[in-house]
Each structure stands twice: as C-alpha cells, then as structure tokens.
LUMKOL-743915 format. One line per 2 residues: number of its first residue (from 1); their letters; for each residue z, x, y of C-alpha. Coordinates in nm, 3 decimals. Example, Ala and Ser with C-alpha at 12.3 -4.5 7.8 and 13.67 -1.06 7.14 Angstrom:
1	as	0.780 1.230 -0.450  0.714 1.367 -0.106
END
This chain:
1	mi	-2.847 3.058 -1.709  -2.640 2.985 -2.007
3	vp	-2.268 2.956 -1.951  -2.024 3.140 -2.202
5	mq	-1.870 2.934 -2.496  -1.524 2.954 -2.329
7	dv	-1.676 2.730 -2.055  -1.825 2.488 -2.301
9	qm	-1.481 2.443 -2.447  -1.329 2.410 -2.091
11	yq	-1.563 2.134 -1.998  -1.492 1.965 -2.337
13	qi	-1.126 1.947 -2.225  -1.218 1.861 -1.874
15	lg	-1.412 1.552 -1.975  -1.157 1.458 -2.228
17	ls	-1.424 1.411 -2.502  -1.327 1.346 -2.865
19	vp	-1.506 1.271 -3.187  -1.799 1.183 -3.225
21	wr	-1.874 1.336 -2.883  -1.864 1.703 -2.778
23	vs	-2.013 1.948 -2.531  -2.289 2.143 -2.703
25	gv	-2.391 2.350 -2.397  -2.350 2.428 -2.041
27	kl	-2.634 2.557 -1.810  -2.615 2.666 -1.450
29	dk	-2.926 2.602 -1.256  -2.898 2.808 -0.935
31	va	-3.239 2.681 -0.798  -3.129 2.312 -0.819
33	ge	-2.770 2.394 -0.737  -2.651 2.207 -1.055
35	iq	-2.446 2.249 -1.345  -2.582 2.066 -1.642
37	ie	-2.355 1.982 -1.931  -2.523 1.881 -2.267
39	ie	-2.315 1.629 -2.473  -2.394 1.572 -2.825
41	ct	-2.317 1.285 -3.054  -2.224 1.354 -3.419
43	er	-2.198 0.993 -3.553  -2.484 0.818 -3.725
45	vw	-2.324 0.493 -3.809  -2.192 0.265 -3.514
47	gc	-2.072 -0.083 -3.465  -2.281 -0.311 -3.233
49	pe	-2.153 -0.284 -2.873  -2.165 -0.658 -2.837
51	cg	-2.009 -0.790 -3.167  -1.869 -0.487 -3.338
53	er	-2.078 -0.546 -3.664  -2.173 -0.220 -3.847
55	ah	-2.520 -0.114 -3.750  -2.734 0.196 -3.809
57	vh	-2.893 0.416 -3.544  -3.258 0.365 -3.513
59	ew	-3.346 0.547 -3.200  -3.202 0.809 -2.968
61	er	-3.223 0.747 -2.583  -3.190 1.053 -2.359
63	rr	-2.978 0.971 -2.036  -2.815 1.153 -1.767
65	wr	-2.532 1.084 -1.533  -2.388 1.232 -1.199
67	hl	-2.029 1.351 -1.241  -1.779 1.498 -0.998
69	dt	-1.890 1.835 -0.843  -1.772 2.147 -1.021
71	cq	-1.738 2.444 -0.793  -1.914 2.272 -0.506
73	lk	-2.219 2.229 -0.739  -2.355 1.901 -0.841
75	ti	-2.262 1.849 -1.197  -2.483 1.643 -1.436
77	lt	-2.405 1.510 -1.791  -2.691 1.466 -2.032
79	ae	-2.688 1.322 -2.371  -2.887 1.169 -2.650
81	vp	-2.733 0.823 -2.681  -2.765 0.624 -2.995
83	rv	-2.943 0.291 -2.998  -2.846 0.065 -3.282
85	kc	-3.015 -0.254 -3.416  -2.790 -0.551 -3.471
87	ak	-2.901 -0.859 -3.676  -2.760 -1.082 -3.399
89	hg	-2.807 -0.887 -3.079  -3.112 -0.695 -3.154
91	sc	-3.141 -0.335 -3.015  -2.846 -0.215 -2.805
93	vv	-2.737 0.126 -2.657  -2.388 0.213 -2.759
95	kv	-2.126 0.256 -2.492  -2.047 0.617 -2.393
97	pw	-1.678 0.684 -2.302  -1.756 0.849 -1.963
99	ae	-1.954 0.578 -1.796  -2.003 0.203 -1.770
101	kg	-2.290 0.032 -1.946  -2.624 0.104 -1.762
103	gr	-2.450 0.328 -1.505  -2.614 0.654 -1.367
105	ft	-2.273 0.775 -1.263  -1.965 0.855 -1.451
107	al	-1.680 0.630 -1.415  -1.477 0.928 -1.237
109	fe	-1.745 0.982 -0.988  -1.781 0.607 -0.917
111	rf	-1.411 0.597 -0.860  -1.421 0.874 -0.595
113	ai	-1.720 0.731 -0.435  -1.544 0.386 -0.404
115	dv	-1.253 0.563 -0.227  -1.482 0.748 0.020
117	ml	-1.671 0.419 0.097  -1.337 0.240 0.174
119	ec	-1.255 0.487 0.442  -1.607 0.555 0.607
121	sv	-1.951 0.396 0.651  -2.208 0.390 0.372
123	sa	-2.428 0.646 0.555  -2.131 0.879 0.599
125	ac	-2.039 0.833 0.223  -2.406 0.916 0.139
127	el	-2.385 1.253 0.339  -2.048 1.344 0.180
129	la	-2.143 1.255 -0.180  -2.516 1.375 -0.152
131	is	-2.639 1.035 -0.292  -2.893 0.788 -0.155
133	wd	-2.826 0.476 0.039  -2.937 0.266 -0.254
135	ea	-2.712 0.460 -0.487  -2.417 0.412 -0.278
137	dg	-2.501 0.032 -0.231  -2.523 0.005 -0.606
139	ik	-2.187 0.153 -0.670  -2.039 -0.094 -0.401
141	qr	-2.211 -0.399 -0.551  -2.096 -0.295 -0.910
143	av	-1.750 -0.247 -0.770  -1.732 -0.591 -0.612
145	rr	-1.880 -0.761 -0.928  -1.617 -0.591 -1.138
147	gl	-1.348 -0.692 -0.901  -1.457 -1.070 -0.889
149	er	-1.486 -1.085 -1.287  -1.140 -0.946 -1.331
151	kt	-0.991 -1.187 -1.080  -0.788 -1.464 -1.229
153	qr	-0.679 -1.792 -1.066  -0.316 -1.827 -0.951
155	pm	-0.118 -2.062 -0.711  -0.181 -1.964 -0.339
157	er	0.074 -2.151 -0.115  -0.060 -2.047 0.234
159	lc	-0.416 -2.012 0.319  -0.607 -1.978 0.651
161	vd	-0.972 -2.107 0.713  -1.198 -1.975 0.983
163	ek	-1.549 -1.925 1.052  -1.741 -1.595 1.146
165	fl	-2.079 -1.578 1.337  -2.297 -1.279 1.195
167	gk	-2.492 -1.244 1.540  -2.788 -1.367 1.714
169	ga	-3.042 -1.524 1.478  -2.782 -1.497 1.193
171	ky	-2.569 -1.764 1.029  -2.211 -1.862 1.032
173	mt	-1.984 -1.783 0.732  -1.680 -1.942 0.617
175	vv	-1.385 -1.716 0.539  -1.080 -1.825 0.347
177	ae	-0.764 -1.584 0.357  -0.436 -1.592 0.165
179	vv	-0.136 -1.521 0.363  0.176 -1.393 0.166
181	pg	0.488 -1.322 0.368  0.558 -0.944 0.380
183	ks	0.208 -0.857 0.276  -0.127 -0.799 0.431
185	ah	-0.360 -1.101 0.436  -0.674 -1.067 0.216
187	ve	-0.988 -1.259 0.175  -1.025 -1.504 -0.111
189	fv	-1.355 -1.662 -0.036  -1.659 -1.610 0.162
191	ge	-1.920 -1.884 0.190  -2.253 -1.933 0.369
193	gr	-2.248 -2.191 0.646  -1.961 -2.367 0.802
195	tk	-1.995 -2.717 0.649  -1.788 -2.947 0.459
197	et	-1.980 -2.841 0.150  -1.924 -2.474 0.200
199	lg	-1.534 -2.502 0.199  -1.560 -2.773 -0.068
201	kf	-1.700 -2.504 -0.300  -1.376 -2.297 -0.250
203	we	-1.155 -2.605 -0.319  -1.366 -2.721 -0.605
205	gm	-1.345 -2.386 -0.786  -0.969 -2.404 -0.787
207	ke	-0.783 -2.570 -1.055  -0.618 -2.908 -0.961
209	ey	-0.263 -2.789 -1.030  -0.328 -2.493 -0.801
211	rt	-0.464 -2.717 -0.519  -0.153 -2.922 -0.564
213	av	0.052 -2.605 -0.519  -0.081 -2.533 -0.183
215	ka	0.174 -2.593 0.092  0.002 -2.500 0.408
217	va	-0.360 -2.476 0.541  -0.422 -2.319 0.893
219	vd	-0.744 -2.438 1.043  -0.890 -2.507 1.368
221	mw	-1.003 -2.855 1.462  -1.360 -2.805 1.316
223	qp	-1.392 -3.144 1.144  -1.601 -3.042 0.833
225	fv	-1.312 -2.793 0.736  -1.063 -3.058 0.800
227	qa	-1.254 -3.327 0.592  -1.317 -3.085 0.293
229	tl	-0.948 -3.002 0.279  -0.839 -3.373 0.303
231	ew	-1.083 -3.453 0.024  -0.974 -3.180 -0.228
233	vp	-0.603 -3.076 -0.164  -0.336 -3.345 -0.241
235	da	-0.134 -3.461 0.040  -0.346 -3.249 0.264
237	ar	-0.257 -3.457 0.581  0.090 -3.307 0.567
239	ki	-0.031 -2.955 0.494  -0.305 -2.887 0.752
241	vh	-0.185 -2.691 1.040  -0.407 -2.678 1.359
243	dr	-0.394 -2.322 1.471  -0.195 -2.246 1.788
245	fh	-0.423 -1.961 1.898  -0.729 -2.189 1.915
247	lm	-0.529 -2.435 2.101  -0.415 -2.185 2.356
249	ky	-0.776 -2.066 2.386  -0.878 -2.417 2.476
251	mn	-0.599 -2.418 2.728  -0.709 -2.093 2.888
253	da	-1.063 -2.210 2.896  -0.943 -2.512 3.090
255	vn	-0.763 -2.308 3.343  -1.080 -2.088 3.388
257	hv	-1.291 -2.397 3.428  -1.056 -2.531 3.700
259	rr	-1.060 -2.201 3.874  -1.444 -2.158 3.873
261	ge	-1.476 -2.514 4.035  -1.211 -2.442 4.277
263	hr	-1.367 -2.118 4.390  -1.697 -2.277 4.439
265	el	-1.539 -2.543 4.677  -1.346 -2.260 4.878
267	ak	-1.642 -2.030 4.896  -1.837 -2.289 5.060
269	eg	-1.599 -2.259 5.350  -1.594 -1.873 5.335
271	dq	-1.256 -1.868 5.153  -1.260 -1.587 4.882
273	tl	-0.894 -1.639 4.779  -1.001 -1.682 4.402
275	ag	-1.254 -1.414 4.405  -1.186 -1.156 4.109
277	sr	-0.877 -1.349 3.995  -1.022 -1.469 3.665
279	ql	-0.808 -1.233 3.445  -0.483 -1.291 3.632
281	wl	-0.468 -1.650 3.541  -0.516 -1.580 3.172
283	yg	-0.201 -1.362 3.151  0.126 -1.509 3.039
285	qe	0.392 -1.474 3.292  0.577 -1.193 3.091
287	nl	0.251 -0.990 3.005  0.122 -0.960 3.361
289	pe	0.076 -0.578 3.434  0.322 -0.487 3.726
291	kw	0.035 -0.351 3.937  -0.098 -0.708 3.970
293	rq	0.235 -0.894 4.019  0.253 -0.892 4.392
295	qf	-0.105 -1.018 4.421  -0.050 -1.282 4.164
297	dk	0.271 -1.411 4.326  0.086 -1.447 4.653
299	lk	-0.167 -1.654 4.472  0.085 -1.867 4.293
301	ak	0.251 -1.944 4.626  -0.060 -2.117 4.769
303	nl	-0.125 -2.469 4.705  -0.417 -2.429 4.447
305	kt	-0.538 -2.652 4.159  -0.566 -2.327 3.957
307	gr	-0.212 -2.248 4.010  -0.109 -2.586 3.886
309	aw	-0.336 -2.560 3.591  -0.189 -2.219 3.506
311	ai	0.162 -2.366 3.530  0.063 -2.640 3.284
313	ke	-0.087 -2.379 3.052  0.248 -2.181 3.071
315	qf	0.449 -2.483 2.980  0.217 -2.544 2.678
317	re	0.316 -2.194 2.568  0.681 -2.280 2.590
319	fw	0.609 -2.577 2.359  0.536 -2.317 2.075
321	es	0.875 -2.182 2.107  1.039 -2.506 1.982
323	tn	1.276 -2.462 1.687  1.183 -2.777 1.497
325	ee	0.953 -3.082 1.502  1.180 -3.311 1.698
327	ea	1.235 -3.059 1.981  0.863 -2.994 1.966
329	ry	0.764 -3.352 2.000  1.009 -3.400 2.305
331	rf	0.844 -3.078 2.473  0.494 -3.211 2.394
333	dr	0.551 -3.553 2.548  0.671 -3.391 2.876
335	wy	0.377 -3.161 2.891  0.130 -3.432 2.789
337	dw	0.265 -3.640 3.087  0.216 -3.364 3.325
339	am	-0.127 -3.268 3.213  -0.242 -3.621 3.223
341	rs	-0.108 -3.670 3.581  -0.270 -3.357 3.702
343	gm	-0.595 -3.504 3.785  -0.779 -3.198 3.660
345	ep	-1.019 -3.311 3.405  -1.050 -2.989 3.205
347	vk	-0.671 -3.003 3.155  -0.672 -3.359 3.057
349	kv	-0.953 -3.307 2.818  -0.730 -3.048 2.628
351	ak	-0.432 -3.272 2.648  -0.608 -3.571 2.492
353	lc	-0.753 -3.328 2.218  -0.390 -3.224 2.131
355	er	-0.250 -3.583 2.148  -0.524 -3.694 1.891
357	hl	-0.437 -3.417 1.648  -0.051 -3.395 1.728
359	an	0.058 -3.465 1.353  -0.114 -3.152 1.241
361	il	-0.013 -2.951 1.546  0.363 -3.045 1.470
363	ty	0.319 -2.924 1.110  0.343 -2.571 1.240
365	fr	0.705 -2.608 1.306  0.761 -2.703 0.950
367	vn	0.556 -2.438 0.779  0.535 -2.165 1.043
369	lt	0.170 -2.068 0.967  -0.106 -1.970 1.208
371	ng	-0.446 -1.832 1.178  -0.318 -1.499 1.335
373	pi	-0.359 -1.303 0.997  -0.717 -1.408 0.954
375	eg	-0.784 -1.321 1.320  -0.658 -0.983 1.216
377	ln	-0.905 -0.980 0.928  -1.176 -1.106 1.169
379	nr	-1.123 -0.794 1.388  -1.191 -0.577 1.074
381	iq	-1.483 -0.794 0.975  -1.626 -0.734 1.343
383	gl	-1.588 -0.366 1.264  -1.797 -0.392 0.946
385	ik	-2.069 -0.593 1.144  -2.057 -0.319 1.421
387	ks	-2.092 -0.044 1.160  -2.389 -0.208 0.988
389	yg	-2.549 -0.316 1.317  -2.539 -0.680 1.207
391	yr	-2.609 -0.848 0.883  -2.933 -1.025 0.843
393	np	-2.858 -1.080 0.465  -2.546 -1.301 0.403
395	er	-2.511 -1.175 0.054  -2.467 -0.815 0.176
397	fk	-2.206 -0.942 0.428  -2.009 -1.118 0.159
399	nd	-2.031 -0.814 -0.067  -1.878 -0.586 0.215
401	vy	-1.609 -0.830 0.307  -1.498 -0.849 -0.058
403	fh	-1.530 -0.473 -0.093  -1.312 -0.383 0.216
405	lg	-1.091 -0.705 0.257  -1.087 -0.877 -0.090
407	al	-0.784 -0.687 -0.245  -1.003 -0.656 -0.562
409	dl	-0.962 -0.424 -0.859  -1.279 -0.230 -0.784
411	yp	-1.256 0.062 -1.006  -1.444 0.117 -1.327
413	ck	-1.223 0.174 -1.628  -1.135 0.543 -1.699
END
C-alpha cells in the first residue's frame, strides 16, 4: 500500500532530512506490520568520510535501519547509500545523518533502547522493543564503547577500591569508584582479578599529575590493593584509609566466633542459653528491635564470654565517633588494652590486626572517607548479577557495570 504524498512530506519533516537526502516514498506493509520509508540521495560527489578529500561515488549499497515505531507499527528506513573511493583510505561508505557508521538502528531508536535497558533487564527490553537479545546486547556494547571513548581524564580526589566475586566457578573483579560529596558514587574502573597488577593498571592509566591530586583512597586490608596504591600514588601512606565497615565486620565475626565456641561448651552440659541468639549479638545497642530487648538484657546480665566480646565490639563502634585523630588514638589505646586483656583469641586477633594498620585506620578521622559508597554500588552490582543469573564472561560483566553504573555518555549523536 502506497502512502499519499502528504505523508511523504510529513516523514521528511519528522526525520529532519535535508539536502542531499529526501524521502522518496512511504509504503505500508500490513502483512509485515511495517511502515517502510524509502530515502533517496541526490548527491554524486562526496568527501571521504575518513579524511574529507573529494571523492566520486563508484558504487551504491542498499541498507536498512530500524527507526522508532510509527502508529505502533515497526518503522524501517531504506536507502541506497553511496560508496566512494579515496586514494588514501580506499572504498568507504559515506555517513548517513540518521545513524552511526555500521549501525542497523537509527540514532533515535538506539537512544530510546538505551533508556529502556537502563530501567529493565535485557530480556524485558527485547520484548518491549521487539528486537533480539543479540541486537539489544549490541546496542549496549556500542553505548559503552562510545562512553569510554568520550571519557576524558580529570583529577579525582576521593576513590574507593573493592573486589566483587562473580559467583561459584567464576572470578574476582576489582572495582574502583569515585566519590564526590553531594553526588552519587560511580564506577571508574573494572578489572579482572584482584591482584596488585589489576589495580596497577588503573593507576598506570592515570596521568601522574592526577595521581598526585588524589587525596584519599578507601580500601580494605587486602595487601595487593595496598601495595599497588603505595607504588603508584605519591604519598599514598598518608592517603590510604582502611575501611571502617570491613573492620566492624571483622569484629562482628570475632563476636560470633566466641559465641559459637561458648555455645558448644555450654551445650555439652545441657545449657542452651546461647541457642538461637546469633543475630542478637550482631546488633548495635541502639539498633536492637524492641521485641528482643528484654531477652537480650537477660543474656547480657549473665557472666558470658560472648557478652564481654559484644561489649568490646560496642566500644570499638564508639571509637569511630571520635572527632579527630588525637581523640581516636586515645580511644583506640583504651579499647586495644581491653581487647588484649580479654583472653578471647578471636577478639585479640582483630585487635592485633587493627594495631598493625592503625596509621591508615586513623586516616579516616582526617579525610572522612569509607567504602560505604562502593558498598552501595556493590548492592546494585549484585542486582545485575542476579538479573543475569551470574556472569561466566568477565567482559560482559564489565560492560554491564559500565553501562549501568559508569556515569558514561552512552547516547549516539543525534
């Protein structure tokens, strides 16, 4: 079915075409459920798309592109695209104004598809857009490639480094995020593995003047990350911050370790005092749900090793409320003395660990940076892993993280 001339003119305006491109025909295919728009090129002399040198058309290549739907019908653009011969670059297809080089979709369709995939899974996007999984993945990969190519280096003062495990039989990945006060953290780098060399690639790719501009790097006590930062970042010994959330996790694990051991000892005598109490000892005093408070108060009143371990853990939490390094050092010394006199090996082990790394723990009170922002990103990354049922391909994982969390300019030019 041929569409009237006024519709040809309407599509000319909708597509925003100008000389030498014009809509020459519009056809409605009811069987295929498509509107097919034929575009004609009137120019015979072009510049090489690579260098701009004048070149003559030596061949025409028929191509088609999926465009945004019209009246709920799939809309297809078709055109004979000139191919020119350049003395320097050989045979090249000229660039059309409605799509990127080599693309099978118009720029407007890709922009819309990117918006849809940012909000839902690829499979849901495929259903909404009526495209295949491979086509959706291709749009996503091109978007990330564009974003990374457009990215320019700049100073980044506050960074967080963490690792992410992709699942059983998979690999660890290193994630670096930038934290800007007042803004959401975003991923700057994703590397395969969690070695010194992995993080070293990130630092090596940064200009020396920008590495010098770094003011704080939050990282757990994983030595390969620490060593890479010390090697590449000037004055890193004063800039590394050991993350408080990881340290509190170690302390919670120590309390739980003490509880398990004491429960076994009591259970041998038929005493089930500590049975089912694991979660109670992990709460902070102010976070304990009211419905458990009476039960927990009774447990604390008993002369239990677990109760003492919990009290030491709570004092360690108070250490983080210090207002400056001097106060923090005073509180740490008191806490360390209590922990070492406790006689509980799991607690003493954490205390010794903190004492060895105290200088970079105290850095927190000067720069006020934790891995909290990257833990938030990790939750969103975990959501991506759940949606995809795991990643066996690290490259696909990196692509998805950059797409959703990299704050990249993903869109094709209009």
